[in-house]
PyMOL commands that place a pseudoatom at each C-alpha (Angstrom):
pseudoatom trace, name=CA, resn=MET, resi=1, chain=A, elem=C, hetatm=0, pos=[11.601, 2.292, 10.478]
pseudoatom trace, name=CA, resn=ASN, resi=2, chain=A, elem=C, hetatm=0, pos=[10.601, 3.594, 7.081]
pseudoatom trace, name=CA, resn=VAL, resi=3, chain=A, elem=C, hetatm=0, pos=[7.407, 2.848, 5.209]
pseudoatom trace, name=CA, resn=ALA, resi=4, chain=A, elem=C, hetatm=0, pos=[7.387, 3.815, 1.535]
pseudoatom trace, name=CA, resn=ILE, resi=5, chain=A, elem=C, hetatm=0, pos=[3.947, 4.553, 0.143]
pseudoatom trace, name=CA, resn=LEU, resi=6, chain=A, elem=C, hetatm=0, pos=[4.295, 4.286, -3.632]
pseudoatom trace, name=CA, resn=VAL, resi=7, chain=A, elem=C, hetatm=0, pos=[2.131, 6.605, -5.718]
pseudoatom trace, name=CA, resn=PHE, resi=8, chain=A, elem=C, hetatm=0, pos=[1.954, 7.243, -9.444]
pseudoatom trace, name=CA, resn=ASP, resi=9, chain=A, elem=C, hetatm=0, pos=[-0.018, 9.732, -11.501]
pseudoatom trace, name=CA, resn=GLY, resi=10, chain=A, elem=C, hetatm=0, pos=[-3.676, 8.822, -11.153]
pseudoatom trace, name=CA, resn=PHE, resi=11, chain=A, elem=C, hetatm=0, pos=[-3.200, 7.451, -7.606]
pseudoatom trace, name=CA, resn=ASN, resi=12, chain=A, elem=C, hetatm=0, pos=[-6.149, 6.937, -5.292]
pseudoatom trace, name=CA, resn=GLU, resi=13, chain=A, elem=C, hetatm=0, pos=[-6.038, 9.513, -2.501]
pseudoatom trace, name=CA, resn=LEU, resi=14, chain=A, elem=C, hetatm=0, pos=[-7.446, 7.111, 0.117]
pseudoatom trace, name=CA, resn=ASP, resi=15, chain=A, elem=C, hetatm=0, pos=[-4.808, 4.475, -0.713]
pseudoatom trace, name=CA, resn=ALA, resi=16, chain=A, elem=C, hetatm=0, pos=[-2.026, 6.951, 0.025]
pseudoatom trace, name=CA, resn=PHE, resi=17, chain=A, elem=C, hetatm=0, pos=[-3.220, 9.497, 2.567]
pseudoatom trace, name=CA, resn=VAL, resi=18, chain=A, elem=C, hetatm=0, pos=[-5.144, 7.259, 5.002]
pseudoatom trace, name=CA, resn=PRO, resi=19, chain=A, elem=C, hetatm=0, pos=[-2.263, 4.804, 5.595]
pseudoatom trace, name=CA, resn=ALA, resi=20, chain=A, elem=C, hetatm=0, pos=[0.250, 7.670, 5.766]
pseudoatom trace, name=CA, resn=ALA, resi=21, chain=A, elem=C, hetatm=0, pos=[-1.801, 9.461, 8.423]
pseudoatom trace, name=CA, resn=LEU, resi=22, chain=A, elem=C, hetatm=0, pos=[-2.398, 6.291, 10.440]
pseudoatom trace, name=CA, resn=LEU, resi=23, chain=A, elem=C, hetatm=0, pos=[1.203, 5.083, 10.324]
pseudoatom trace, name=CA, resn=ASN, resi=24, chain=A, elem=C, hetatm=0, pos=[2.684, 8.498, 11.049]
pseudoatom trace, name=CA, resn=GLY, resi=25, chain=A, elem=C, hetatm=0, pos=[0.615, 8.451, 14.225]
pseudoatom trace, name=CA, resn=LEU, resi=26, chain=A, elem=C, hetatm=0, pos=[3.285, 6.003, 15.433]
pseudoatom trace, name=CA, resn=ALA, resi=27, chain=A, elem=C, hetatm=0, pos=[6.189, 8.398, 14.820]
pseudoatom trace, name=CA, resn=ALA, resi=28, chain=A, elem=C, hetatm=0, pos=[7.025, 8.483, 18.544]
pseudoatom trace, name=CA, resn=GLU, resi=29, chain=A, elem=C, hetatm=0, pos=[7.643, 4.744, 18.271]
pseudoatom trace, name=CA, resn=GLY, resi=30, chain=A, elem=C, hetatm=0, pos=[10.068, 5.169, 15.385]
pseudoatom trace, name=CA, resn=LEU, resi=31, chain=A, elem=C, hetatm=0, pos=[7.775, 4.670, 12.405]
pseudoatom trace, name=CA, resn=SER, resi=32, chain=A, elem=C, hetatm=0, pos=[7.882, 7.081, 9.473]
pseudoatom trace, name=CA, resn=ALA, resi=33, chain=A, elem=C, hetatm=0, pos=[5.620, 6.751, 6.430]
pseudoatom trace, name=CA, resn=ALA, resi=34, chain=A, elem=C, hetatm=0, pos=[6.522, 8.796, 3.359]
pseudoatom trace, name=CA, resn=ILE, resi=35, chain=A, elem=C, hetatm=0, pos=[5.182, 9.188, -0.166]
pseudoatom trace, name=CA, resn=ALA, resi=36, chain=A, elem=C, hetatm=0, pos=[7.544, 7.965, -2.894]
pseudoatom trace, name=CA, resn=ALA, resi=37, chain=A, elem=C, hetatm=0, pos=[6.955, 8.521, -6.601]
pseudoatom trace, name=CA, resn=PRO, resi=38, chain=A, elem=C, hetatm=0, pos=[8.870, 8.254, -9.883]
pseudoatom trace, name=CA, resn=ALA, resi=39, chain=A, elem=C, hetatm=0, pos=[8.724, 12.033, -10.378]
pseudoatom trace, name=CA, resn=PRO, resi=40, chain=A, elem=C, hetatm=0, pos=[8.977, 15.014, -8.012]
pseudoatom trace, name=CA, resn=GLU, resi=41, chain=A, elem=C, hetatm=0, pos=[5.192, 15.468, -8.201]
pseudoatom trace, name=CA, resn=ALA, resi=42, chain=A, elem=C, hetatm=0, pos=[2.221, 13.159, -8.646]
pseudoatom trace, name=CA, resn=THR, resi=43, chain=A, elem=C, hetatm=0, pos=[-1.384, 14.016, -9.414]
pseudoatom trace, name=CA, resn=SER, resi=44, chain=A, elem=C, hetatm=0, pos=[-4.173, 11.904, -7.940]
pseudoatom trace, name=CA, resn=GLN, resi=45, chain=A, elem=C, hetatm=0, pos=[-7.145, 10.589, -9.872]
pseudoatom trace, name=CA, resn=GLY, resi=46, chain=A, elem=C, hetatm=0, pos=[-9.136, 13.410, -8.267]
pseudoatom trace, name=CA, resn=GLY, resi=47, chain=A, elem=C, hetatm=0, pos=[-6.684, 16.076, -9.448]
pseudoatom trace, name=CA, resn=VAL, resi=48, chain=A, elem=C, hetatm=0, pos=[-4.811, 16.610, -6.164]
pseudoatom trace, name=CA, resn=ARG, resi=49, chain=A, elem=C, hetatm=0, pos=[-1.187, 17.468, -6.951]
pseudoatom trace, name=CA, resn=ILE, resi=50, chain=A, elem=C, hetatm=0, pos=[1.384, 16.506, -4.316]
pseudoatom trace, name=CA, resn=ALA, resi=51, chain=A, elem=C, hetatm=0, pos=[5.130, 16.742, -3.943]
pseudoatom trace, name=CA, resn=ALA, resi=52, chain=A, elem=C, hetatm=0, pos=[6.748, 13.365, -3.473]
pseudoatom trace, name=CA, resn=GLN, resi=53, chain=A, elem=C, hetatm=0, pos=[8.794, 13.104, -0.294]
pseudoatom trace, name=CA, resn=HIS, resi=54, chain=A, elem=C, hetatm=0, pos=[11.171, 10.596, -1.897]
pseudoatom trace, name=CA, resn=ARG, resi=55, chain=A, elem=C, hetatm=0, pos=[11.991, 9.114, -5.258]
pseudoatom trace, name=CA, resn=LEU, resi=56, chain=A, elem=C, hetatm=0, pos=[10.648, 5.686, -6.106]
pseudoatom trace, name=CA, resn=ASP, resi=57, chain=A, elem=C, hetatm=0, pos=[13.889, 3.880, -5.227]
pseudoatom trace, name=CA, resn=PHE, resi=58, chain=A, elem=C, hetatm=0, pos=[13.400, 4.900, -1.570]
pseudoatom trace, name=CA, resn=ALA, resi=59, chain=A, elem=C, hetatm=0, pos=[11.154, 1.816, -1.436]
pseudoatom trace, name=CA, resn=ASN, resi=60, chain=A, elem=C, hetatm=0, pos=[14.090, -0.506, -2.033]
pseudoatom trace, name=CA, resn=ALA, resi=61, chain=A, elem=C, hetatm=0, pos=[15.572, 0.259, 1.393]
pseudoatom trace, name=CA, resn=ALA, resi=62, chain=A, elem=C, hetatm=0, pos=[12.338, 0.773, 3.359]
pseudoatom trace, name=CA, resn=GLU, resi=63, chain=A, elem=C, hetatm=0, pos=[11.304, -1.785, 5.958]
pseudoatom trace, name=CA, resn=ALA, resi=64, chain=A, elem=C, hetatm=0, pos=[7.762, -1.746, 4.549]
pseudoatom trace, name=CA, resn=VAL, resi=65, chain=A, elem=C, hetatm=0, pos=[6.241, -0.807, 1.201]
pseudoatom trace, name=CA, resn=LEU, resi=66, chain=A, elem=C, hetatm=0, pos=[2.609, 0.016, 0.436]
pseudoatom trace, name=CA, resn=ILE, resi=67, chain=A, elem=C, hetatm=0, pos=[1.726, 0.121, -3.257]
pseudoatom trace, name=CA, resn=ALA, resi=68, chain=A, elem=C, hetatm=0, pos=[-1.204, 2.495, -3.712]
pseudoatom trace, name=CA, resn=GLY, resi=69, chain=A, elem=C, hetatm=0, pos=[-3.691, 1.842, -6.450]
pseudoatom trace, name=CA, resn=GLY, resi=70, chain=A, elem=C, hetatm=0, pos=[-5.016, 4.279, -8.973]
pseudoatom trace, name=CA, resn=ALA, resi=71, chain=A, elem=C, hetatm=0, pos=[-6.564, 4.936, -12.342]
pseudoatom trace, name=CA, resn=ARG, resi=72, chain=A, elem=C, hetatm=0, pos=[-3.416, 3.999, -14.299]
pseudoatom trace, name=CA, resn=ALA, resi=73, chain=A, elem=C, hetatm=0, pos=[-2.230, 1.044, -12.196]
pseudoatom trace, name=CA, resn=GLU, resi=74, chain=A, elem=C, hetatm=0, pos=[-2.404, -1.568, -14.951]
pseudoatom trace, name=CA, resn=ALA, resi=75, chain=A, elem=C, hetatm=0, pos=[-0.329, 0.546, -17.362]
pseudoatom trace, name=CA, resn=ILE, resi=76, chain=A, elem=C, hetatm=0, pos=[2.158, 1.446, -14.632]
pseudoatom trace, name=CA, resn=ALA, resi=77, chain=A, elem=C, hetatm=0, pos=[2.662, -2.258, -13.882]
pseudoatom trace, name=CA, resn=SER, resi=78, chain=A, elem=C, hetatm=0, pos=[3.958, -2.753, -17.424]
pseudoatom trace, name=CA, resn=ASP, resi=79, chain=A, elem=C, hetatm=0, pos=[6.259, 0.301, -17.430]
pseudoatom trace, name=CA, resn=PRO, resi=80, chain=A, elem=C, hetatm=0, pos=[9.877, -0.923, -17.716]
pseudoatom trace, name=CA, resn=ALA, resi=81, chain=A, elem=C, hetatm=0, pos=[11.199, 2.207, -15.948]
pseudoatom trace, name=CA, resn=VAL, resi=82, chain=A, elem=C, hetatm=0, pos=[8.983, 1.563, -12.907]
pseudoatom trace, name=CA, resn=LEU, resi=83, chain=A, elem=C, hetatm=0, pos=[9.770, -2.150, -12.817]
pseudoatom trace, name=CA, resn=GLY, resi=84, chain=A, elem=C, hetatm=0, pos=[13.499, -1.452, -13.212]
pseudoatom trace, name=CA, resn=ALA, resi=85, chain=A, elem=C, hetatm=0, pos=[13.518, 1.093, -10.374]
pseudoatom trace, name=CA, resn=LEU, resi=86, chain=A, elem=C, hetatm=0, pos=[12.038, -1.313, -7.845]
pseudoatom trace, name=CA, resn=SER, resi=87, chain=A, elem=C, hetatm=0, pos=[13.872, -4.199, -6.215]
pseudoatom trace, name=CA, resn=LEU, resi=88, chain=A, elem=C, hetatm=0, pos=[11.473, -5.149, -3.457]
pseudoatom trace, name=CA, resn=ASP, resi=89, chain=A, elem=C, hetatm=0, pos=[12.342, -8.236, -1.452]
pseudoatom trace, name=CA, resn=PRO, resi=90, chain=A, elem=C, hetatm=0, pos=[9.951, -9.998, 0.951]
pseudoatom trace, name=CA, resn=ALA, resi=91, chain=A, elem=C, hetatm=0, pos=[12.960, -11.609, 2.635]
pseudoatom trace, name=CA, resn=ARG, resi=92, chain=A, elem=C, hetatm=0, pos=[13.867, -8.208, 4.121]
pseudoatom trace, name=CA, resn=GLN, resi=93, chain=A, elem=C, hetatm=0, pos=[10.685, -6.132, 3.697]
pseudoatom trace, name=CA, resn=ILE, resi=94, chain=A, elem=C, hetatm=0, pos=[6.975, -6.368, 4.245]
pseudoatom trace, name=CA, resn=ILE, resi=95, chain=A, elem=C, hetatm=0, pos=[5.031, -5.426, 1.137]
pseudoatom trace, name=CA, resn=VAL, resi=96, chain=A, elem=C, hetatm=0, pos=[1.331, -4.726, 0.664]
pseudoatom trace, name=CA, resn=SER, resi=97, chain=A, elem=C, hetatm=0, pos=[-0.675, -3.574, -2.327]
pseudoatom trace, name=CA, resn=GLN, resi=98, chain=A, elem=C, hetatm=0, pos=[-3.930, -1.734, -2.095]
pseudoatom trace, name=CA, resn=GLY, resi=99, chain=A, elem=C, hetatm=0, pos=[-6.749, -1.875, -4.637]
pseudoatom trace, name=CA, resn=SER, resi=100, chain=A, elem=C, hetatm=0, pos=[-5.433, -1.758, -8.177]
pseudoatom trace, name=CA, resn=GLY, resi=101, chain=A, elem=C, hetatm=0, pos=[-1.885, -1.593, -6.790]
pseudoatom trace, name=CA, resn=ALA, resi=102, chain=A, elem=C, hetatm=0, pos=[-2.261, -5.373, -7.053]
pseudoatom trace, name=CA, resn=HIS, resi=103, chain=A, elem=C, hetatm=0, pos=[-1.189, -5.025, -10.696]
pseudoatom trace, name=CA, resn=LEU, resi=104, chain=A, elem=C, hetatm=0, pos=[2.291, -3.919, -9.617]
pseudoatom trace, name=CA, resn=LEU, resi=105, chain=A, elem=C, hetatm=0, pos=[2.458, -6.582, -6.888]
pseudoatom trace, name=CA, resn=ALA, resi=106, chain=A, elem=C, hetatm=0, pos=[1.786, -9.189, -9.600]
pseudoatom trace, name=CA, resn=ALA, resi=107, chain=A, elem=C, hetatm=0, pos=[4.122, -7.621, -12.186]
pseudoatom trace, name=CA, resn=LEU, resi=108, chain=A, elem=C, hetatm=0, pos=[7.008, -7.629, -9.712]
pseudoatom trace, name=CA, resn=GLY, resi=109, chain=A, elem=C, hetatm=0, pos=[6.497, -11.362, -9.152]
pseudoatom trace, name=CA, resn=LEU, resi=110, chain=A, elem=C, hetatm=0, pos=[5.822, -10.912, -5.438]
pseudoatom trace, name=CA, resn=VAL, resi=111, chain=A, elem=C, hetatm=0, pos=[2.868, -13.315, -5.524]
pseudoatom trace, name=CA, resn=ALA, resi=112, chain=A, elem=C, hetatm=0, pos=[2.966, -16.599, -7.412]
pseudoatom trace, name=CA, resn=PRO, resi=113, chain=A, elem=C, hetatm=0, pos=[0.263, -17.229, -10.012]
pseudoatom trace, name=CA, resn=GLY, resi=114, chain=A, elem=C, hetatm=0, pos=[-2.580, -19.276, -8.598]
pseudoatom trace, name=CA, resn=ARG, resi=115, chain=A, elem=C, hetatm=0, pos=[-2.299, -17.519, -5.222]
pseudoatom trace, name=CA, resn=PRO, resi=116, chain=A, elem=C, hetatm=0, pos=[-4.846, -15.008, -3.913]
pseudoatom trace, name=CA, resn=ILE, resi=117, chain=A, elem=C, hetatm=0, pos=[-4.556, -11.258, -4.387]
pseudoatom trace, name=CA, resn=CYS, resi=118, chain=A, elem=C, hetatm=0, pos=[-7.140, -8.865, -2.959]
pseudoatom trace, name=CA, resn=THR, resi=119, chain=A, elem=C, hetatm=0, pos=[-7.936, -5.957, -5.242]
pseudoatom trace, name=CA, resn=ASP, resi=120, chain=A, elem=C, hetatm=0, pos=[-10.776, -3.626, -6.165]
pseudoatom trace, name=CA, resn=LEU, resi=121, chain=A, elem=C, hetatm=0, pos=[-13.789, -4.781, -8.170]
pseudoatom trace, name=CA, resn=ALA, resi=122, chain=A, elem=C, hetatm=0, pos=[-12.676, -3.014, -11.355]
pseudoatom trace, name=CA, resn=SER, resi=123, chain=A, elem=C, hetatm=0, pos=[-9.222, -4.673, -11.323]
pseudoatom trace, name=CA, resn=ALA, resi=124, chain=A, elem=C, hetatm=0, pos=[-10.351, -8.158, -10.310]
pseudoatom trace, name=CA, resn=PRO, resi=125, chain=A, elem=C, hetatm=0, pos=[-11.018, -9.484, -13.857]
pseudoatom trace, name=CA, resn=ALA, resi=126, chain=A, elem=C, hetatm=0, pos=[-7.556, -8.417, -15.089]
pseudoatom trace, name=CA, resn=ILE, resi=127, chain=A, elem=C, hetatm=0, pos=[-5.871, -9.861, -11.986]
pseudoatom trace, name=CA, resn=ARG, resi=128, chain=A, elem=C, hetatm=0, pos=[-7.706, -13.172, -12.511]
pseudoatom trace, name=CA, resn=ALA, resi=129, chain=A, elem=C, hetatm=0, pos=[-6.696, -13.123, -16.192]
pseudoatom trace, name=CA, resn=LEU, resi=130, chain=A, elem=C, hetatm=0, pos=[-3.064, -13.003, -15.023]
pseudoatom trace, name=CA, resn=GLY, resi=131, chain=A, elem=C, hetatm=0, pos=[-3.635, -16.311, -13.215]
pseudoatom trace, name=CA, resn=PHE, resi=132, chain=A, elem=C, hetatm=0, pos=[-4.322, -15.125, -9.658]
pseudoatom trace, name=CA, resn=THR, resi=133, chain=A, elem=C, hetatm=0, pos=[-7.391, -15.731, -7.553]
pseudoatom trace, name=CA, resn=THR, resi=134, chain=A, elem=C, hetatm=0, pos=[-9.348, -12.877, -6.033]
pseudoatom trace, name=CA, resn=PRO, resi=135, chain=A, elem=C, hetatm=0, pos=[-10.681, -14.070, -2.674]
pseudoatom trace, name=CA, resn=GLY, resi=136, chain=A, elem=C, hetatm=0, pos=[-13.512, -11.534, -2.330]
pseudoatom trace, name=CA, resn=LYS, resi=137, chain=A, elem=C, hetatm=0, pos=[-12.380, -10.238, 1.054]
pseudoatom trace, name=CA, resn=PRO, resi=138, chain=A, elem=C, hetatm=0, pos=[-10.735, -6.987, 2.126]
pseudoatom trace, name=CA, resn=PHE, resi=139, chain=A, elem=C, hetatm=0, pos=[-7.322, -8.332, 3.121]
pseudoatom trace, name=CA, resn=HIS, resi=140, chain=A, elem=C, hetatm=0, pos=[-5.048, -11.318, 2.569]
pseudoatom trace, name=CA, resn=ALA, resi=141, chain=A, elem=C, hetatm=0, pos=[-1.474, -11.938, 3.736]
pseudoatom trace, name=CA, resn=GLU, resi=142, chain=A, elem=C, hetatm=0, pos=[0.960, -14.759, 3.122]
pseudoatom trace, name=CA, resn=GLY, resi=143, chain=A, elem=C, hetatm=0, pos=[4.258, -14.330, 4.904]
pseudoatom trace, name=CA, resn=ASP, resi=144, chain=A, elem=C, hetatm=0, pos=[5.624, -10.859, 4.258]
pseudoatom trace, name=CA, resn=VAL, resi=145, chain=A, elem=C, hetatm=0, pos=[3.400, -10.030, 1.284]
pseudoatom trace, name=CA, resn=ALA, resi=146, chain=A, elem=C, hetatm=0, pos=[-0.191, -8.855, 1.572]
pseudoatom trace, name=CA, resn=SER, resi=147, chain=A, elem=C, hetatm=0, pos=[-2.926, -7.231, -0.455]
pseudoatom trace, name=CA, resn=ALA, resi=148, chain=A, elem=C, hetatm=0, pos=[-5.878, -5.075, 0.562]
pseudoatom trace, name=CA, resn=GLY, resi=149, chain=A, elem=C, hetatm=0, pos=[-9.125, -5.055, -1.383]
pseudoatom trace, name=CA, resn=GLY, resi=150, chain=A, elem=C, hetatm=0, pos=[-9.733, -1.421, -2.228]
pseudoatom trace, name=CA, resn=ALA, resi=151, chain=A, elem=C, hetatm=0, pos=[-9.522, 2.160, -1.043]
pseudoatom trace, name=CA, resn=LEU, resi=152, chain=A, elem=C, hetatm=0, pos=[-11.670, 1.556, 2.027]
pseudoatom trace, name=CA, resn=ALA, resi=153, chain=A, elem=C, hetatm=0, pos=[-9.315, -1.258, 3.070]
pseudoatom trace, name=CA, resn=SER, resi=154, chain=A, elem=C, hetatm=0, pos=[-6.613, 1.300, 3.930]
pseudoatom trace, name=CA, resn=GLN, resi=155, chain=A, elem=C, hetatm=0, pos=[-6.909, 0.601, 7.633]
pseudoatom trace, name=CA, resn=TYR, resi=156, chain=A, elem=C, hetatm=0, pos=[-6.231, -3.105, 7.041]
pseudoatom trace, name=CA, resn=ALA, resi=157, chain=A, elem=C, hetatm=0, pos=[-3.010, -2.353, 5.158]
pseudoatom trace, name=CA, resn=ALA, resi=158, chain=A, elem=C, hetatm=0, pos=[-1.850, 0.173, 7.752]
pseudoatom trace, name=CA, resn=ALA, resi=159, chain=A, elem=C, hetatm=0, pos=[-2.776, -2.088, 10.684]
pseudoatom trace, name=CA, resn=TRP, resi=160, chain=A, elem=C, hetatm=0, pos=[-0.867, -5.017, 9.157]
pseudoatom trace, name=CA, resn=ILE, resi=161, chain=A, elem=C, hetatm=0, pos=[2.228, -2.874, 8.631]
pseudoatom trace, name=CA, resn=ALA, resi=162, chain=A, elem=C, hetatm=0, pos=[2.061, -1.489, 12.192]
pseudoatom trace, name=CA, resn=ALA, resi=163, chain=A, elem=C, hetatm=0, pos=[1.564, -4.942, 13.722]
pseudoatom trace, name=CA, resn=ARG, resi=164, chain=A, elem=C, hetatm=0, pos=[4.403, -6.463, 11.704]
pseudoatom trace, name=CA, resn=LEU, resi=165, chain=A, elem=C, hetatm=0, pos=[6.888, -3.655, 12.418]
pseudoatom trace, name=CA, resn=LEU, resi=166, chain=A, elem=C, hetatm=0, pos=[5.964, -2.621, 15.973]
pseudoatom trace, name=CA, resn=GLY, resi=167, chain=A, elem=C, hetatm=0, pos=[3.714, -5.364, 17.338]
pseudoatom trace, name=CA, resn=VAL, resi=168, chain=A, elem=C, hetatm=0, pos=[0.032, -5.790, 18.018]
pseudoatom trace, name=CA, resn=ASN, resi=169, chain=A, elem=C, hetatm=0, pos=[-0.048, -3.328, 20.935]
pseudoatom trace, name=CA, resn=ALA, resi=170, chain=A, elem=C, hetatm=0, pos=[1.244, -0.497, 18.736]
pseudoatom trace, name=CA, resn=MET, resi=171, chain=A, elem=C, hetatm=0, pos=[-1.250, -1.430, 16.022]
pseudoatom trace, name=CA, resn=GLU, resi=172, chain=A, elem=C, hetatm=0, pos=[-4.093, -1.355, 18.543]
pseudoatom trace, name=CA, resn=ARG, resi=173, chain=A, elem=C, hetatm=0, pos=[-3.011, 2.103, 19.743]
pseudoatom trace, name=CA, resn=MET, resi=174, chain=A, elem=C, hetatm=0, pos=[-2.875, 3.336, 16.153]
pseudoatom trace, name=CA, resn=VAL, resi=175, chain=A, elem=C, hetatm=0, pos=[-6.375, 2.055, 15.415]
pseudoatom trace, name=CA, resn=TRP, resi=176, chain=A, elem=C, hetatm=0, pos=[-7.726, 3.316, 18.739]
pseudoatom trace, name=CA, resn=ASP, resi=177, chain=A, elem=C, hetatm=0, pos=[-6.395, 6.818, 18.055]
pseudoatom trace, name=CA, resn=ALA, resi=178, chain=A, elem=C, hetatm=0, pos=[-8.183, 6.905, 14.689]
pseudoatom trace, name=CA, resn=ALA, resi=179, chain=A, elem=C, hetatm=0, pos=[-11.373, 5.030, 15.548]
pseudoatom trace, name=CA, resn=PRO, resi=180, chain=A, elem=C, hetatm=0, pos=[-14.585, 7.031, 15.804]
pseudoatom trace, name=CA, resn=ARG, resi=181, chain=A, elem=C, hetatm=0, pos=[-15.605, 7.463, 19.411]
pseudoatom trace, name=CA, resn=PHE, resi=182, chain=A, elem=C, hetatm=0, pos=[-18.219, 9.514, 21.197]
pseudoatom trace, name=CA, resn=ALA, resi=183, chain=A, elem=C, hetatm=0, pos=[-17.134, 11.954, 23.854]
pseudoatom trace, name=CA, resn=GLU, resi=184, chain=A, elem=C, hetatm=0, pos=[-18.463, 11.151, 27.258]
pseudoatom trace, name=CA, resn=ALA, resi=185, chain=A, elem=C, hetatm=0, pos=[-21.140, 13.475, 28.548]
pseudoatom trace, name=CA, resn=ALA, resi=186, chain=A, elem=C, hetatm=0, pos=[-19.822, 15.926, 31.138]
for i in range(1, 186): cmd.bond("trace and resi %d" % i, "trace and resi %d" % (i + 1))
show_as sticks, trace
zoom trace
């Protein structure tokens, strides 16, 4: 099962790398998370340059899609080339935005106006201006579409994807493997 993590120039590193690392921890169970971007490379808001593993249209066939947020998310959500490249469908995919990735979730019409979308504090006024509510919590899901409230909500997005694709037991193993624990004294 493929998970496309969508990044664009100015992406938030936590939105992309934390879910990718968590979800790829379930590779033995058939899950594969990969970075998809509109260009062969993307540069994060912190200046980290990465090679995309797939082109943006990889998301159209993935079982799950995570839309990472970033410094340019609002502008990207109005880019006709980006919107034209994506044909996401909650009838056959699970889709989650993270932080300012909510702009693209809204622009693609994946959440109806008046419904809640979790986002980061900086994006919340613009998301509300588009006619959505911002519930002030880290995660919200309705059916096969969800949103996570900011970069530190990465584990919520990844856990939801894992639970939806592989079940709660797999999600618990994923979280357990990443959770901070103290070694027992010898």
